[in-house]
C-alpha positions as CSV (number, residue, x, y, z in Angstrom):
1,M,24.8,-12.9,9.1
2,I,22.2,-10.2,9.5
3,T,22.6,-7.5,11.7
4,S,19.7,-5.0,11.8
5,K,20.3,-1.6,12.9
6,K,17.7,1.3,13.4
7,V,16.3,3.2,10.7
8,T,15.4,7.2,11.8
9,I,13.8,9.4,9.7
10,N,14.4,13.4,10.3
11,G,12.0,16.2,8.1
12,L,11.8,14.2,5.0
13,T,10.7,16.3,2.9
14,K,10.3,15.7,-0.8
15,I,8.7,17.6,-3.5
16,Y,8.3,17.1,-7.4
17,S,8.4,20.2,-10.1
18,Q,5.8,20.2,-12.4
19,T,6.3,22.3,-16.2
20,N,3.6,24.4,-15.6
21,K,5.9,25.8,-12.3
22,H,3.3,23.7,-10.2
23,H,5.2,22.4,-7.3
24,V,3.5,19.0,-5.3
25,I,4.4,17.7,-2.1
26,A,4.8,14.4,-1.6
27,V,6.0,14.0,1.6
28,N,5.6,16.6,3.9
29,N,8.7,17.0,6.9
30,V,8.4,13.2,7.9
31,D,9.8,12.2,11.4
32,L,10.1,8.4,12.0
33,A,11.9,6.3,14.0
34,I,12.3,2.5,13.4
35,E,14.1,0.0,16.0
36,P,16.2,-2.7,15.1
37,G,14.7,-5.8,14.1
38,E,11.0,-3.9,13.8
39,F,8.4,-4.7,11.5
40,I,6.9,-1.4,10.3
41,T,4.1,-0.8,7.2
42,L,3.5,2.5,5.4
43,L,0.0,2.2,4.9
44,G,-2.4,4.3,2.9
45,P,-4.4,5.4,-0.1
46,S,-2.2,5.9,-3.7
47,G,-0.8,9.3,-3.6
48,C,-0.1,9.6,0.0
49,G,3.9,9.7,-0.5
50,K,4.3,6.2,1.4
51,T,6.5,4.5,-1.5
52,T,8.5,8.1,-2.0
53,V,9.0,7.9,1.8
54,L,11.0,4.3,0.9
55,R,12.4,5.3,-2.6
56,M,14.0,7.7,-0.3
57,I,15.1,5.3,2.2
58,A,16.7,2.8,-0.9
59,G,18.0,5.9,-2.7
60,F,16.1,5.8,-5.2
61,E,14.7,9.3,-4.6
62,I,16.8,11.9,-3.7
63,P,14.7,14.6,-0.7
64,N,14.5,18.3,-1.0
65,S,15.4,18.4,2.8
66,G,15.7,15.9,5.8
67,T,17.9,13.5,6.7
68,I,17.7,9.5,6.3
69,A,19.9,7.7,8.8
70,I,20.8,3.8,8.7
71,G,22.8,2.9,12.3
72,E,24.6,5.8,13.0
73,E,25.3,7.1,9.3
74,V,23.1,9.6,7.6
75,V,23.0,7.8,3.9
76,N,21.7,11.1,2.1
77,N,24.4,11.3,-0.4
78,L,25.0,7.6,-1.0
79,T,23.9,5.8,-3.8
80,P,21.6,2.6,-3.5
81,D,24.0,-0.2,-3.5
82,K,26.4,1.6,-1.0
83,R,23.4,1.8,1.5
84,D,22.6,-1.2,3.9
85,T,19.4,-1.8,2.5
86,A,17.5,-4.3,-0.3
87,M,14.4,-3.6,-1.5
88,V,11.7,-6.5,-3.0
89,F,9.5,-5.1,-5.8
90,Q,5.7,-5.4,-6.8
91,S,6.9,-6.8,-10.1
92,Y,9.7,-9.0,-8.6
93,A,12.4,-8.1,-11.5
94,L,13.5,-11.4,-11.7
95,F,16.0,-12.6,-14.7
96,P,13.5,-14.5,-16.8
97,H,16.6,-16.2,-18.8
98,L,18.2,-16.9,-15.2
99,N,17.3,-20.0,-13.4
100,V,16.1,-20.0,-9.2
101,F,19.9,-20.1,-8.1
102,D,21.2,-17.6,-10.4
103,N,18.5,-14.8,-9.6
104,V,19.5,-15.3,-6.1
105,A,22.9,-15.4,-6.9
106,F,23.5,-12.3,-8.9
107,G,24.7,-9.6,-6.6
108,L,26.8,-12.3,-4.8
109,Q,28.6,-12.9,-8.1
110,L,28.9,-9.1,-8.9
111,R,30.7,-8.7,-5.6
112,K,33.0,-11.6,-6.5
113,L,32.5,-14.0,-3.9
114,P,34.0,-17.4,-3.7
115,K,32.1,-19.8,-5.6
116,N,31.7,-22.3,-2.7
117,Q,30.7,-19.4,-0.8
118,I,28.1,-18.0,-2.8
119,E,26.8,-21.8,-3.0
120,D,26.4,-21.9,0.6
121,K,24.7,-18.5,0.9
122,V,22.3,-19.2,-2.0
123,L,20.7,-22.7,-0.9
124,A,20.5,-21.5,2.9
125,I,18.6,-18.6,2.5
126,L,16.1,-20.8,-0.6
127,K,15.5,-23.5,2.3
128,L,14.6,-20.1,4.5
129,V,12.1,-19.5,2.0
130,G,10.7,-23.0,1.2
131,L,12.7,-23.5,-2.5
132,E,15.6,-25.6,-2.0
133,N,14.3,-28.1,-4.2
134,M,13.8,-25.9,-7.3
135,H,17.2,-24.1,-7.4
136,Q,17.2,-25.2,-11.3
137,R,13.9,-24.4,-12.6
138,A,13.6,-21.5,-14.4
139,A,12.1,-18.4,-13.3
140,N,9.9,-18.0,-16.1
141,Q,8.2,-21.2,-14.9
142,L,7.2,-20.5,-11.8
143,S,4.3,-19.5,-9.9
144,G,3.3,-16.0,-8.6
145,G,3.9,-16.8,-5.2
146,Q,7.5,-19.1,-5.6
147,Q,8.5,-15.8,-8.3
148,Q,8.1,-13.9,-5.4
149,R,10.1,-16.1,-2.4
150,V,12.9,-15.9,-5.0
151,A,12.7,-12.0,-5.1
152,I,13.0,-12.4,-1.2
153,A,15.4,-14.8,-1.2
154,R,17.6,-12.5,-3.6
155,A,17.5,-9.6,-1.5
156,L,17.9,-11.2,1.7
157,V,21.0,-13.3,0.7
158,M,23.0,-9.7,0.4
159,E,22.7,-9.6,4.0
160,P,20.8,-5.9,4.4
161,A,20.6,-4.3,7.7
162,V,16.8,-3.2,6.2
163,L,14.3,-4.9,3.9
164,L,12.3,-3.2,2.2
165,F,9.2,-3.8,0.3
166,D,7.0,-2.1,-2.0
167,E,3.3,-3.5,-2.3
168,P,4.7,-6.8,-3.0
169,L,2.0,-8.9,-2.7
170,S,-0.8,-6.8,-5.1
171,N,0.2,-9.0,-8.3
172,L,-0.8,-12.1,-6.3
173,D,-4.0,-13.5,-6.1
174,A,-6.3,-13.5,-2.9
175,K,-5.6,-17.0,-1.4
176,L,-2.0,-17.0,-2.1
177,R,-1.8,-13.0,-0.4
178,V,-2.8,-14.4,3.0
179,Y,-0.4,-17.2,2.6
180,M,2.7,-14.7,1.6
181,R,1.4,-12.1,4.6
182,Y,2.5,-15.4,7.0
183,E,5.5,-16.1,5.0
184,I,6.9,-13.0,4.8
185,R,6.4,-12.6,9.0
186,R,7.9,-15.7,9.6
187,I,11.1,-15.0,7.5
188,Q,11.4,-11.7,9.2
189,Q,10.8,-12.5,12.8
190,K,13.4,-15.4,12.1
191,L,16.3,-12.8,10.7
192,G,15.1,-10.2,13.3
193,I,15.6,-8.2,10.3
194,T,14.2,-4.3,10.5
195,T,11.9,-4.1,7.7
196,I,10.0,-1.1,6.4
197,Y,6.9,-2.4,4.2
198,V,4.7,-0.6,1.9
199,T,0.8,-1.4,1.2
200,H,-2.4,0.4,0.7
201,D,-4.3,-2.8,2.0
202,Q,-5.3,-2.3,5.7
203,S,-5.9,-6.3,6.6
204,E,-2.0,-6.8,5.5
205,A,-0.8,-4.2,7.5
206,M,-2.8,-5.1,10.0
207,S,-2.0,-8.6,10.3
208,M,2.2,-8.2,9.5
209,S,2.8,-5.5,11.4
210,D,4.6,-4.8,15.1
211,R,3.9,-0.6,14.4
212,I,1.6,1.1,11.2
213,V,2.3,4.5,9.7
214,V,-1.0,5.9,8.1
215,M,-0.3,8.4,5.9
216,N,-2.3,11.0,4.2
217,K,-1.0,13.9,2.0
218,G,2.5,13.7,2.5
219,E,2.0,13.4,5.9
220,I,1.9,10.9,8.9
221,E,-1.5,10.9,10.3
222,Q,-1.2,8.6,13.1
223,I,1.5,5.8,14.1
224,G,0.8,2.8,16.7
225,I,0.1,-0.7,17.4
226,P,-2.4,-2.0,14.9
227,Q,-5.2,-2.5,18.0
228,E,-4.5,1.2,18.9
229,I,-4.8,2.3,14.8
230,Y,-8.2,0.2,14.9
231,R,-9.4,1.2,18.5
232,K,-7.8,4.4,19.1
233,P,-8.0,6.3,15.8
234,S,-6.9,9.7,15.9
235,S,-8.2,11.4,13.3
236,A,-11.7,11.1,10.8
237,F,-9.3,9.6,8.0
238,V,-8.1,7.3,9.8
239,A,-10.8,6.1,11.4
240,D,-12.7,5.8,7.6
241,F,-9.2,4.4,5.7
242,I,-8.9,1.6,8.9
């Protein structure tokens, strides 16, 4: 059973040091509150800091300053496996030698859950993503859209409080991208899971999000519902980008 949690980010900053003593500020003093069950999209051009924010929430990057709280717990010092999050990657990151069932079951097997419990959970989540009849299919025999749904199922079966997406549709063709937008949104709304989604695709953000966070040069330019971002841009950058 998924229990969604609030995500609270205060003063989040990430600075990368270069070999020539030059510093790059990837994320600069970002504040953001995401409500339980909300679908938030971090939108902006390449290099704006959106993926770095996502990776800091997941625990793959360590902030230089600021705090990240999931629910009531500050998670800055927790490793990725100890945070109540799961990430769906751009590359799917499936195990090609395993079938669909075993790919989805992998995390549960690491937790050493009983075999019958694993089977029940995996089959239920495969039904949710529309792959219940493909559980024996090898991962490398699936289409791009099917592989993406396996990746989503593998994340959801761990019952995280927060689901993270890193440009998950960029490897799909245009028609399939549009279909998967609605699939991801359908699954998210059915489960009511807090979701943070990263993309540089404006139409993706506009069609899927409860709120959009437009980023530029490591900072937040504007936060608002899609209609507000579109009709009342707060800066020339937002107006041009949207």
